[in-house]
Short mmCIF file of the C-alpha atoms (twelve columns), coordinates in Angstrom:
data_MODEL
# 
_entry.id   MODEL 
# 
loop_
_atom_site.group_PDB 
_atom_site.id 
_atom_site.type_symbol 
_atom_site.label_atom_id 
_atom_site.label_alt_id 
_atom_site.label_comp_id 
_atom_site.label_asym_id 
_atom_site.label_seq_id 
_atom_site.Cartn_x 
_atom_site.Cartn_y 
_atom_site.Cartn_z 
_atom_site.pdbx_PDB_model_num 
ATOM 1   C CA . UNK A 1   4.928   36.712 9.483   1 
ATOM 2   C CA . UNK A 2   3.698   38.768 6.542   1 
ATOM 3   C CA . UNK A 3   4.479   41.979 8.430   1 
ATOM 4   C CA . UNK A 4   8.035   40.728 8.942   1 
ATOM 5   C CA . UNK A 5   8.835   39.404 5.461   1 
ATOM 6   C CA . UNK A 6   6.232   40.885 3.127   1 
ATOM 7   C CA . UNK A 7   6.410   39.466 -0.361  1 
ATOM 8   C CA . UNK A 8   10.079  38.495 -0.143  1 
ATOM 9   C CA . UNK A 9   8.872   34.889 -0.015  1 
ATOM 10  C CA . UNK A 10  6.748   33.127 -2.616  1 
ATOM 11  C CA . UNK A 11  5.519   30.049 -0.785  1 
ATOM 12  C CA . UNK A 12  4.340   29.229 2.703   1 
ATOM 13  C CA . UNK A 13  4.401   25.633 3.924   1 
ATOM 14  C CA . UNK A 14  1.004   25.218 5.522   1 
ATOM 15  C CA . UNK A 15  1.612   21.954 7.322   1 
ATOM 16  C CA . UNK A 16  3.710   18.808 7.092   1 
ATOM 17  C CA . UNK A 17  1.132   16.375 8.422   1 
ATOM 18  C CA . UNK A 18  1.089   13.214 6.306   1 
ATOM 19  C CA . UNK A 19  -2.355  11.909 5.466   1 
ATOM 20  C CA . UNK A 20  -1.272  8.947  3.339   1 
ATOM 21  C CA . UNK A 21  0.477   5.641  3.768   1 
ATOM 22  C CA . UNK A 22  1.865   3.437  1.010   1 
ATOM 23  C CA . UNK A 23  -1.518  1.811  0.488   1 
ATOM 24  C CA . UNK A 24  -4.161  3.895  2.209   1 
ATOM 25  C CA . UNK A 25  -4.743  6.907  4.449   1 
ATOM 26  C CA . UNK A 26  -4.273  7.813  8.096   1 
ATOM 27  C CA . UNK A 27  -7.829  9.096  8.370   1 
ATOM 28  C CA . UNK A 28  -11.013 9.284  6.354   1 
ATOM 29  C CA . UNK A 29  -11.882 12.187 4.087   1 
ATOM 30  C CA . UNK A 30  -14.767 12.897 6.466   1 
ATOM 31  C CA . UNK A 31  -12.349 13.222 9.399   1 
ATOM 32  C CA . UNK A 32  -10.015 15.430 7.346   1 
ATOM 33  C CA . UNK A 33  -12.910 17.693 6.408   1 
ATOM 34  C CA . UNK A 34  -14.092 17.958 10.015  1 
ATOM 35  C CA . UNK A 35  -10.745 18.413 11.755  1 
ATOM 36  C CA . UNK A 36  -8.342  19.967 9.234   1 
ATOM 37  C CA . UNK A 37  -10.206 21.611 6.369   1 
ATOM 38  C CA . UNK A 38  -11.651 24.533 8.381   1 
ATOM 39  C CA . UNK A 39  -8.209  25.437 9.760   1 
ATOM 40  C CA . UNK A 40  -6.444  25.018 6.408   1 
ATOM 41  C CA . UNK A 41  -9.147  27.046 4.641   1 
ATOM 42  C CA . UNK A 42  -8.860  29.879 7.157   1 
ATOM 43  C CA . UNK A 43  -5.069  30.111 6.871   1 
ATOM 44  C CA . UNK A 44  -4.975  29.629 3.084   1 
ATOM 45  C CA . UNK A 45  -7.805  32.125 2.633   1 
ATOM 46  C CA . UNK A 46  -5.928  34.772 4.594   1 
ATOM 47  C CA . UNK A 47  -2.766  34.078 2.588   1 
ATOM 48  C CA . UNK A 48  -4.581  34.374 -0.740  1 
ATOM 49  C CA . UNK A 49  -6.483  37.493 0.342   1 
ATOM 50  C CA . UNK A 50  -3.471  39.332 1.765   1 
ATOM 51  C CA . UNK A 51  -0.327  38.148 -0.019  1 
ATOM 52  C CA . UNK A 52  1.041   36.918 -3.325  1 
ATOM 53  C CA . UNK A 53  2.190   33.707 -1.654  1 
ATOM 54  C CA . UNK A 54  1.259   30.196 -2.712  1 
ATOM 55  C CA . UNK A 55  0.191   27.608 -0.137  1 
ATOM 56  C CA . UNK A 56  2.367   24.468 -0.033  1 
ATOM 57  C CA . UNK A 57  1.150   21.224 1.570   1 
ATOM 58  C CA . UNK A 58  3.437   18.326 2.365   1 
ATOM 59  C CA . UNK A 59  1.768   14.943 2.567   1 
ATOM 60  C CA . UNK A 60  3.366   11.653 1.638   1 
ATOM 61  C CA . UNK A 61  1.602   8.555  0.445   1 
ATOM 62  C CA . UNK A 62  -1.732  7.681  -1.032  1 
ATOM 63  C CA . UNK A 63  -3.465  11.058 -0.791  1 
ATOM 64  C CA . UNK A 64  -5.459  11.231 -4.028  1 
ATOM 65  C CA . UNK A 65  -8.713  10.929 -2.054  1 
ATOM 66  C CA . UNK A 66  -7.822  14.179 -0.221  1 
ATOM 67  C CA . UNK A 67  -6.882  16.278 -3.253  1 
ATOM 68  C CA . UNK A 68  -10.371 17.705 -3.882  1 
ATOM 69  C CA . UNK A 69  -10.454 18.835 -0.234  1 
ATOM 70  C CA . UNK A 70  -6.912  20.228 -0.453  1 
ATOM 71  C CA . UNK A 71  -7.950  22.274 -3.472  1 
ATOM 72  C CA . UNK A 72  -11.185 23.394 -1.809  1 
ATOM 73  C CA . UNK A 73  -9.352  24.757 1.213   1 
ATOM 74  C CA . UNK A 74  -6.867  26.694 -0.917  1 
ATOM 75  C CA . UNK A 75  -3.768  24.529 -1.177  1 
ATOM 76  C CA . UNK A 76  -1.820  25.408 -4.319  1 
ATOM 77  C CA . UNK A 77  1.122   22.985 -4.178  1 
ATOM 78  C CA . UNK A 78  1.401   19.288 -3.285  1 
ATOM 79  C CA . UNK A 79  4.717   17.805 -2.191  1 
ATOM 80  C CA . UNK A 80  5.820   15.100 -2.455  1 
ATOM 81  C CA . UNK A 81  3.997   13.398 -5.284  1 
ATOM 82  C CA . UNK A 82  4.490   9.796  -4.224  1 
ATOM 83  C CA . UNK A 83  3.575   8.052  -7.452  1 
ATOM 84  C CA . UNK A 84  4.504   4.644  -6.006  1 
ATOM 85  C CA . UNK A 85  1.663   4.829  -3.467  1 
ATOM 86  C CA . UNK A 86  -1.757  3.383  -4.264  1 
ATOM 87  C CA . UNK A 87  -3.934  5.685  -6.397  1 
ATOM 88  C CA . UNK A 88  -1.142  8.127  -7.228  1 
ATOM 89  C CA . UNK A 89  -0.859  7.485  -10.973 1 
ATOM 90  C CA . UNK A 90  0.895   10.469 -12.584 1 
ATOM 91  C CA . UNK A 91  -1.366  10.619 -15.661 1 
ATOM 92  C CA . UNK A 92  -4.503  10.543 -13.505 1 
ATOM 93  C CA . UNK A 93  -3.181  13.154 -11.072 1 
ATOM 94  C CA . UNK A 94  -2.169  15.583 -13.814 1 
ATOM 95  C CA . UNK A 95  -5.354  15.094 -15.857 1 
ATOM 96  C CA . UNK A 96  -7.654  15.377 -12.846 1 
ATOM 97  C CA . UNK A 97  -5.952  17.985 -10.665 1 
ATOM 98  C CA . UNK A 98  -3.337  19.649 -12.879 1 
ATOM 99  C CA . UNK A 99  -5.436  22.772 -13.442 1 
ATOM 100 C CA . UNK A 100 -5.684  23.348 -9.681  1 
ATOM 101 C CA . UNK A 101 -2.466  22.043 -8.112  1 
ATOM 102 C CA . UNK A 102 1.220   22.440 -8.754  1 
ATOM 103 C CA . UNK A 103 2.990   19.112 -8.346  1 
ATOM 104 C CA . UNK A 104 6.316   19.601 -6.573  1 
ATOM 105 C CA . UNK A 105 8.237   16.388 -7.000  1 
ATOM 106 C CA . UNK A 106 7.364   13.034 -8.455  1 
ATOM 107 C CA . UNK A 107 10.094  12.909 -11.086 1 
ATOM 108 C CA . UNK A 108 11.680  9.670  -9.856  1 
ATOM 109 C CA . UNK A 109 10.780  6.998  -7.319  1 
ATOM 110 C CA . UNK A 110 13.231  7.294  -4.408  1 
ATOM 111 C CA . UNK A 111 12.177  3.974  -2.870  1 
ATOM 112 C CA . UNK A 112 12.832  1.700  -5.836  1 
ATOM 113 C CA . UNK A 113 14.037  3.224  -9.107  1 
ATOM 114 C CA . UNK A 114 16.579  5.792  -7.921  1 
ATOM 115 C CA . UNK A 115 18.353  3.592  -5.332  1 
ATOM 116 C CA . UNK A 116 18.055  0.218  -7.070  1 
ATOM 117 C CA . UNK A 117 17.464  0.830  -10.794 1 
ATOM 118 C CA . UNK A 118 20.033  1.350  -13.499 1 
ATOM 119 C CA . UNK A 119 20.940  4.825  -14.732 1 
ATOM 120 C CA . UNK A 120 18.804  4.074  -17.816 1 
ATOM 121 C CA . UNK A 121 15.827  3.135  -15.601 1 
ATOM 122 C CA . UNK A 122 16.245  6.466  -13.800 1 
ATOM 123 C CA . UNK A 123 16.555  8.379  -17.065 1 
ATOM 124 C CA . UNK A 124 13.417  6.795  -18.527 1 
ATOM 125 C CA . UNK A 125 11.311  7.472  -15.437 1 
ATOM 126 C CA . UNK A 126 12.485  11.067 -15.113 1 
ATOM 127 C CA . UNK A 127 11.776  11.818 -18.780 1 
ATOM 128 C CA . UNK A 128 8.326   10.210 -18.583 1 
ATOM 129 C CA . UNK A 129 7.370   11.972 -15.341 1 
ATOM 130 C CA . UNK A 130 8.627   15.338 -16.606 1 
ATOM 131 C CA . UNK A 131 6.599   14.837 -19.791 1 
ATOM 132 C CA . UNK A 132 3.450   14.092 -17.786 1 
ATOM 133 C CA . UNK A 133 3.715   16.612 -14.957 1 
ATOM 134 C CA . UNK A 134 5.059   19.557 -16.963 1 
ATOM 135 C CA . UNK A 135 2.153   19.666 -19.430 1 
ATOM 136 C CA . UNK A 136 0.643   23.146 -19.232 1 
ATOM 137 C CA . UNK A 137 2.873   24.092 -16.306 1 
ATOM 138 C CA . UNK A 138 2.334   23.401 -12.645 1 
ATOM 139 C CA . UNK A 139 5.388   21.224 -11.991 1 
ATOM 140 C CA . UNK A 140 8.534   21.740 -9.932  1 
ATOM 141 C CA . UNK A 141 11.253  19.195 -10.713 1 
ATOM 142 C CA . UNK A 142 12.254  17.159 -7.686  1 
ATOM 143 C CA . UNK A 143 12.602  13.531 -6.710  1 
ATOM 144 C CA . UNK A 144 9.567   12.090 -4.975  1 
ATOM 145 C CA . UNK A 145 11.238  12.443 -1.597  1 
ATOM 146 C CA . UNK A 146 14.671  12.525 0.003   1 
ATOM 147 C CA . UNK A 147 17.475  10.712 -1.776  1 
ATOM 148 C CA . UNK A 148 18.300  7.767  0.457   1 
ATOM 149 C CA . UNK A 149 21.737  6.786  1.754   1 
ATOM 150 C CA . UNK A 150 23.680  4.435  -0.524  1 
ATOM 151 C CA . UNK A 151 21.834  5.616  -3.639  1 
ATOM 152 C CA . UNK A 152 24.405  5.193  -6.423  1 
ATOM 153 C CA . UNK A 153 25.902  8.520  -7.444  1 
ATOM 154 C CA . UNK A 154 25.586  7.437  -11.099 1 
ATOM 155 C CA . UNK A 155 21.799  7.271  -10.605 1 
ATOM 156 C CA . UNK A 156 21.666  10.764 -9.088  1 
ATOM 157 C CA . UNK A 157 23.686  12.027 -12.032 1 
ATOM 158 C CA . UNK A 158 21.317  10.199 -14.416 1 
ATOM 159 C CA . UNK A 159 18.364  11.960 -12.741 1 
ATOM 160 C CA . UNK A 160 19.944  15.387 -13.183 1 
ATOM 161 C CA . UNK A 161 21.099  14.675 -16.741 1 
ATOM 162 C CA . UNK A 162 17.579  13.521 -17.673 1 
ATOM 163 C CA . UNK A 163 16.131  16.780 -16.329 1 
ATOM 164 C CA . UNK A 164 18.574  18.740 -18.456 1 
ATOM 165 C CA . UNK A 165 17.804  16.471 -21.436 1 
ATOM 166 C CA . UNK A 166 14.084  17.106 -20.986 1 
ATOM 167 C CA . UNK A 167 14.758  20.840 -21.034 1 
ATOM 168 C CA . UNK A 168 16.908  20.514 -24.161 1 
ATOM 169 C CA . UNK A 169 20.088  21.459 -22.337 1 
ATOM 170 C CA . UNK A 170 23.368  19.811 -21.527 1 
ATOM 171 C CA . UNK A 171 24.210  19.340 -17.897 1 
ATOM 172 C CA . UNK A 172 26.728  21.937 -16.690 1 
ATOM 173 C CA . UNK A 173 30.240  20.535 -16.798 1 
ATOM 174 C CA . UNK A 174 29.287  17.747 -19.225 1 
# 
């Protein structure tokens, strides 16, 4: 792939295997380290040694227990950041892993707050999450996961307006 695209890309998605559920994990850390870590480390190591790319790992759910292993094997970016899952407190994640991982997502809960909260609930959560995750860099603004069907448009607008507010800007067209 590198021969074909060179450094025209910035990020490579390593794998989309989910290791977390809402409350726990699909496997133990020991199993992850035995079955996945050697492969991930080999691929991420080659990427870091031969390109300028960053290594992106998708894994939903309660994955805090895996983050030290993700970092060890060379993962640079975690997506999504499912703060509603057990053990995924934003303050803890940023304080503990923020020097080693970029958090891509996590700005608003797409299971509860975005679809069912008020625009003010959305605004407050987005501003708080942006404040936490953006400290010292390492944050890409995005909802925790896909915006679900029937999410009120006013809440999506509130999410985007809050991001612009956080950045000290007005939303285009407002």
